[in-house]
N, C-alpha and C positions, 0 to 999 in steps of 0.2 A: 544638854541634860547630862549631868554626871551619872556614871554607872558604878554600881558596886563591884568591887574586885572580889573574885572568888579565889580562895587559896588553891594552888595547883594540886594539892593532895586529893581533893574530891574528884576532879575530872580524871586524874590518873587512876584512882581506885575504880571508878566506873569503867574506864577502858580496860583495866586488868580483868574485871569481872565479865566484860563483854567477850574477851578472848578465852577466859576460863570460868564459865558460869558455875556458881556455887549452889543455886537452887534455894537460897535463903530468902524468905519473903521480906525480912528486915533490910537486906541489901537492896532489893528492888525498890522498896518503899523509900529508902534513903536517896537512891538515885532519882526517882520520880519526883518526890516531894522536895528534896534538897537541891538537886542540880537542875531539874526541869524548869522551874520558874526563872532561874538565872539564865539558863540557855535561851529561853524564849525572849527574855529581855535583851540579851546580847544580839540575837538575830534581828529583833525589831530595831535596835540601835544602829546596826550596821546596814541592814537592807530596807528598813522602813516597815511600817505596818501595812499589810496587804488589805485591799478592799474585800469585803465579803463577796462570795460568789453569788450571782443571782440565782434564785430558785426557779427551776423550770415549772411552768404552770401545770398544776395537777400532780406534781411530784411531792411526796412527803419524805423528808429525811428520816432514816431509821433511828437517828439520834434525837429527834424531836419528840416531845410528849404531846399527846393529843388531848 
């Protein structure tokens, strides 16, 4: 499966803001929405997709909707 290449500028910018946070919601949004999906795809490409964890009986995830 071919993967999309990401220009080096975006990861460098994200790393720079990680070391020197700016507190700008637009910067966080750009990192999460722009870099996040690419990074998840790269992780899956290199390491494979992990199987979901089994739910413990009677346990409700705080992220699930009822």
